[in-house]
C-alpha positions in Angstrom: -228.8 -68.6 -79.3 -228.9 -68.6 -83.1 -225.7 -69.6 -84.7 -224.1 -68.9 -88.1 -226.4 -66.5 -90.0 -223.6 -66.2 -92.5 -220.7 -68.3 -91.5 -222.3 -71.6 -92.2 -224.2 -70.8 -95.4 -221.7 -69.2 -97.8 -222.3 -70.5 -101.4 -218.7 -70.4 -102.8 -218.2 -74.1 -102.2 -220.5 -74.9 -105.1 -218.0 -73.3 -107.5 -215.2 -75.7 -106.4 -215.6 -79.1 -108.0 -213.5 -82.1 -108.8 -212.6 -82.5 -112.4 -210.9 -85.5 -114.1 -210.1 -85.7 -117.8 -209.8 -89.3 -118.9 -207.7 -90.6 -121.9 -209.0 -89.8 -125.3 -211.1 -92.5 -126.9 -209.1 -94.8 -129.1 -211.2 -94.1 -132.2 -210.7 -90.3 -131.8 -206.9 -90.8 -131.6 -206.6 -93.1 -134.7 -209.3 -91.5 -136.9 -207.0 -88.8 -138.4 -204.4 -91.4 -139.1 -206.9 -93.7 -140.9 -208.1 -90.8 -143.0 -204.7 -89.8 -144.1 -203.9 -93.2 -145.6 -204.6 -93.2 -149.3 -204.6 -95.8 -152.1 -205.5 -99.4 -152.6 -203.6 -101.3 -149.9 -204.8 -104.4 -148.3 -206.1 -104.7 -144.7 -203.0 -106.3 -143.4 -200.9 -103.5 -144.8 -203.1 -100.9 -143.2 -202.8 -102.6 -139.9 -199.0 -102.8 -140.1 -198.9 -99.1 -140.8 -201.4 -98.0 -138.1 -200.4 -100.3 -135.3 -197.1 -98.6 -134.3 -198.9 -95.2 -134.3 -201.7 -96.5 -132.1 -199.2 -98.0 -129.7 -197.2 -94.8 -129.5 -200.3 -92.7 -128.9 -201.6 -95.1 -126.3 -198.4 -95.2 -124.2 -197.9 -91.5 -124.7 -201.4 -90.8 -123.2 -200.6 -93.2 -120.4 -197.3 -91.5 -119.6 -199.1 -88.1 -119.6 -201.7 -89.3 -117.1 -199.0 -90.8 -114.9 -197.0 -87.6 -114.8 -200.1 -85.8 -113.5 -200.8 -88.4 -110.9 -197.2 -88.4 -109.5 -196.4 -84.7 -110.1 -194.4 -83.4 -107.2 -195.7 -79.9 -107.0 -195.5 -77.3 -104.2 -199.1 -78.1 -103.2 -198.3 -81.8 -103.1 -195.3 -81.3 -100.7 -197.2 -78.8 -98.6 -200.1 -81.3 -98.0 -197.7 -84.1 -97.2 -195.9 -81.9 -94.7 -199.3 -81.1 -93.1 -200.1 -84.8 -92.9 -196.7 -85.5 -91.3 -197.7 -83.2 -88.4 -200.9 -85.3 -87.6 -200.3 -87.4 -84.6 -203.7 -89.2 -84.5 -206.3 -89.8 -87.2 -208.8 -92.1 -85.6 -211.3 -91.9 -88.4 -208.8 -92.5 -91.2 -209.5 -89.1 -92.8 -206.0 -89.1 -94.4 -206.0 -92.7 -95.5 -206.3 -91.7 -99.2 -203.4 -89.2 -98.9 -200.7 -91.2 -100.6 -198.7 -91.0 -103.9 -200.6 -93.7 -105.7 -203.4 -91.3 -106.7 -203.4 -87.6 -107.5 -203.9 -85.3 -104.5 -207.0 -83.8 -106.1 -208.7 -87.1 -105.3 -207.5 -87.1 -101.6 -210.3 -86.8 -99.1 -211.0 -83.2 -98.1 -209.3 -81.7 -101.1 -210.7 -79.9 -104.1 -208.7 -78.4 -107.0 -209.3 -75.9 -109.8 -211.5 -77.5 -112.4 -209.1 -76.9 -115.3 -205.9 -77.1 -113.4 -205.8 -80.0 -110.9 -202.3 -79.0 -109.7 -203.7 -76.1 -107.5 -205.7 -76.9 -104.4 -208.6 -74.6 -103.7 -210.3 -76.3 -100.8 -209.0 -78.1 -97.8 -211.9 -79.2 -95.6 -211.2 -81.8 -92.8 -213.8 -80.7 -90.3 -215.2 -83.1 -87.6 -212.4 -85.7 -88.1 -211.0 -85.8 -84.5 -207.6 -85.1 -85.9 -204.8 -84.4 -83.4 -201.7 -82.5 -84.4 -200.6 -79.0 -85.5 -201.5 -76.7 -88.4 -198.2 -76.5 -90.2 -196.9 -73.3 -91.9 -196.6 -75.2 -95.1 -200.3 -74.7 -95.7 -199.4 -71.1 -96.4 -197.8 -72.4 -99.7 -201.3 -73.4 -101.0 -201.5 -70.0 -102.8 -204.7 -70.8 -104.7 -206.6 -71.9 -101.5 -210.0 -70.4 -101.1 -211.3 -72.4 -98.2 -209.5 -73.8 -95.2 -211.8 -75.6 -92.8 -210.3 -77.6 -89.9 -213.0 -77.0 -87.3 -214.1 -79.4 -84.6 -210.8 -81.3 -84.3 -208.0 -81.4 -81.7 -205.4 -79.2 -83.4 -203.0 -77.5 -80.9 -200.1 -75.1 -81.1 -200.0 -71.7 -82.6 -201.8 -70.5 -85.6 -199.4 -70.1 -88.5 -199.4 -66.7 -90.3 -200.9 -67.9 -93.6 -200.2 -64.5 -95.0 -199.5 -65.8 -98.5 -203.1 -67.1 -98.9 -204.2 -64.0 -100.8 -207.1 -65.9 -102.4 -208.5 -67.3 -99.1 -212.2 -66.5 -98.5 -213.2 -68.9 -95.8 -211.1 -69.7 -92.7 -212.9 -71.9 -90.1 -210.7 -73.2 -87.3 -213.2 -73.2 -84.5 -213.5 -75.8 -81.7 -209.8 -76.8 -81.5 -207.0 -76.3 -78.9 -205.1 -73.5 -80.7 -203.0 -71.3 -78.6 -201.0 -68.1 -78.8 -201.9 -64.9 -80.5 -203.9 -64.2 -83.6 -201.1 -63.4 -86.2 -201.2 -59.8 -87.5 -200.2 -61.2 -90.9 -203.6 -62.9 -91.1 -205.0 -59.6 -92.2 -203.0 -59.9 -95.5 -205.7 -62.4 -96.5 -207.7 -59.5 -97.9 -210.4 -61.6 -99.7 -211.6 -63.2 -96.4 -215.4 -63.4 -96.2 -215.8 -65.6 -93.2 -213.3 -66.0 -90.2 -214.1 -68.3 -87.3 -211.5 -68.9 -84.6 -214.0 -69.4 -81.8 -213.7 -71.9 -78.9 -209.9 -72.2 -78.8 -207.3 -71.0 -76.3 -206.1 -67.9 -78.1 -204.7 -65.0 -76.1 -203.5 -61.5 -76.6 -205.0 -58.6 -78.6 -207.3 -58.7 -81.6 -205.1 -57.4 -84.5 -205.5 -53.6 -84.7 -205.5 -53.7 -88.5 -208.5 -56.1 -88.6 -210.3 -53.4 -90.5 -208.2 -54.0 -93.6 -210.3 -57.1 -94.2 -212.7 -55.0 -96.2 -214.7 -57.9 -97.6 -215.3 -59.6 -94.2 -219.0 -60.6 -93.7 -218.7 -62.7 -90.6 -216.1 -63.0 -87.8 -216.3 -65.2 -84.7 -213.6 -64.9 -82.1 -215.7 -65.9 -79.1 -214.8 -68.3 -76.3 -211.1 -67.6 -76.1 -209.0 -65.5 -73.7 -208.5 -62.4 -75.8 -207.6 -59.2 -74.0 -207.3 -55.5 -74.7 -209.8 -53.2 -76.5 -212.1 -53.9 -79.3 -210.3 -52.4 -82.3 -212.1 -49.3 -83.7 -211.0 -50.5 -87.2 -213.9 -52.9 -87.1 -215.8 -49.9 -88.4 -214.0 -50.3 -91.7 -215.5 -53.8 -92.3 -218.3 -52.3 -94.3 -219.9 -55.6 -95.3 -219.9 -57.0 -91.8 -223.1 -58.9 -90.9 -222.1 -60.8 -87.8 -219.6 -59.9 -85.1 -219.0 -62.4 -82.3 -216.6 -61.5 -79.5 -218.4 -63.1 -76.5 -216.7 -65.0 -73.7 -213.3 -63.2 -73.7 -211.6 -60.7 -71.5 -212.0 -57.6 -73.6 -212.0 -54.3 -71.7 -212.5 -50.7 -72.4 -215.4 -49.0 -74.2 -217.4 -50.1 -77.2 -215.9 -48.1 -80.1 -218.1 -45.5 -81.7 -217.1 -46.7 -85.1 -219.2 -49.9 -84.7 -222.3 -47.8 -84.8 -221.2 -46.0 -88.0 -221.2 -48.9 -90.4 -222.9 -48.0 -93.6 -226.5 -49.0 -94.4 -227.0 -52.5 -95.7 -230.0 -54.5 -96.9 -228.8 -57.6 -94.9 -229.4 -58.2 -91.2 -226.7 -57.6 -88.7 -225.9 -59.2 -85.4 -223.4 -58.0 -82.7 -222.4 -60.2 -79.8 -220.1 -58.6 -77.2 -221.4 -60.3 -74.0 -219.4 -62.0 -71.3 -216.4 -59.6 -71.4 -215.2 -56.7 -69.2 -216.4 -53.8 -71.3 -217.2 -50.6 -69.5 -218.5 -47.1 -70.2 -221.6 -46.1 -72.1 -223.0 -47.8 -75.2 -222.6 -45.5 -78.3 -226.0 -44.2 -79.1 -225.3 -44.9 -82.8 -225.1 -48.6 -82.1 -228.9 -48.7 -81.3 -229.4 -47.0 -84.7 -227.3 -49.5 -86.7 -229.2 -50.3 -89.8 -230.8 -53.8 -89.9 -229.5 -54.7 -86.5 -231.5 -57.7 -85.4 -229.4 -59.0 -82.4 -227.5 -56.9 -79.8 -225.9 -58.9 -77.0 -224.0 -56.8 -74.5 -224.7 -58.9 -71.4 -222.4 -59.6 -68.5 -220.1 -56.6 -68.8 -219.7 -53.4 -66.8 -221.6 -51.1 -69.1 -223.5 -48.1 -67.7 -225.8 -45.4 -68.8 -229.5 -45.2 -69.9 -231.5 -46.5 -72.8 -232.3 -44.0 -75.5 -235.8 -42.6 -74.9 -236.7 -43.3 -78.6 -235.2 -46.8 -78.8 -238.4 -48.1 -80.3 -237.9 -45.8 -83.3 -234.2 -46.4 -83.6 -233.9 -50.2 -83.6 -237.0 -51.1 -85.5 -235.6 -54.4 -86.8 -234.3 -55.6 -83.4 -235.2 -59.2 -82.4 -232.9 -59.8 -79.5 -232.0 -57.1 -77.0 -229.8 -58.7 -74.3 -228.4 -56.2 -71.8 -228.5 -58.3 -68.6 -225.9 -58.2 -65.8 -224.5 -54.7 -66.4 -224.8 -51.4 -64.6 -227.5 -49.7 -66.7 -229.8 -47.3 -64.9 -232.7 -44.9 -65.4 -236.1 -45.9 -66.6 -237.1 -48.3 -69.4 -238.6 -46.0 -72.1 -242.2 -46.8 -73.1 -241.1 -46.6 -76.8 -239.6 -50.1 -76.3 -243.1 -51.4 -77.0 -242.6 -50.3 -80.6 -240.1 -53.0 -81.2 -242.6 -55.3 -82.8 -240.1 -57.8 -83.9 -238.6 -58.3 -80.5 -238.5 -62.0 -79.3 -235.9 -61.7 -76.5 -235.7 -58.9 -74.0 -233.2 -59.3 -71.2 -232.7 -56.3 -68.9 -232.1 -58.3 -65.7 -229.4 -57.6 -63.2 -229.1 -53.9 -63.7 -230.2 -50.7 -61.8 -233.3 -49.8 -63.7 -235.9 -47.9 -61.7 -239.4 -46.6 -62.1 -242.4 -48.4 -63.6 -242.2 -51.2 -66.0 -243.8 -49.8 -69.2 -247.2 -51.3 -70.1 -246.1 -51.3 -73.7 -243.9 -54.3 -73.0 -247.1 -56.3 -72.9 -247.8 -55.3 -76.5 -244.8 -57.0 -78.0 -246.5 -59.7 -80.1 -243.5 -61.9 -80.8 -241.9 -61.8 -77.3 -241.2 -65.2 -75.9 -238.4 -64.5 -73.3 -238.5 -61.6 -70.9 -236.1 -61.0 -68.0 -236.5 -57.9 -65.8 -235.3 -59.5 -62.6 -232.9 -57.9 -60.1 -233.6 -54.3 -60.8 -235.3 -51.6 -58.7 -238.6 -51.2 -60.5 -241.6 -49.8 -58.7 -243.9 -52.3 -57.1 -247.2 -53.0 -58.9 
């Protein structure tokens, strides 16, 4: 299945670059001193006057640089605390994390261009790190991206509620346990949130809708329970919602089908759960919906007779392994962008519409295990 229409392509990282200001050039330091000296004095006298000034400026600049390198800021201590919780670093990802160089030069770290004391990016993805994510990372109050995906981090996810500037949080493919902290929704600037493929349990925070800027969220492949929060309907910029492979139950909230119109494509993945009831009719009419995966649930009801007019942008319609019934409407042949149609494992009856054969882009069709009329 396609992966990361938004979550892997956000451009904010280009704004976060390393910056290092070297010592001023020697001639730039001494030029004002040279110009301020008047009169007819010999070269030796000039040297004797200027040399102490040059030495003072040189060592002063050196001291300033050293104070930056060895500054013991809150960010510095927070990073070292995080390093202290790492039990295994087989690739040497944290080898550069020592006090001999400023932490803005440590691997995986980026700081504000004009203020190297504040960390804006911590990215240690794909490093096979073993350990825990320490609460001290919540002290990196200027952090905009935290990416620790594809490692072996375990334990509970810390609240991180003080990271009010955080825009990207990617912690997928680890061994994280426990609940998703409610305090995480204090990170109101979040654009992308990926906690997939962990061992998280409990409910999806009911106030998830307070993340008004959220564009992509992936909580798939965990053991989350309870209902899908209707507050997802408040995430007005949401492009991609992935909740597959959990233990969610109840009905699909009507609010999901009431998201405002957008010019960008949308994808909704709710498959492999325990959802029941009818699919909100408005969900089929969601503007720019290109993928709808509701497979392997306990959903029932019929398909809208005018589905071909409602979901004109749809490319994937995956409804297999549910309890849908009734006939497949002929208007489904109007979905000219459809590439995947999976209606297998349901209770559909009647004839298979001839219009299915008119879908020009269709490359996968599954109508098996239904009760269609024989040809």
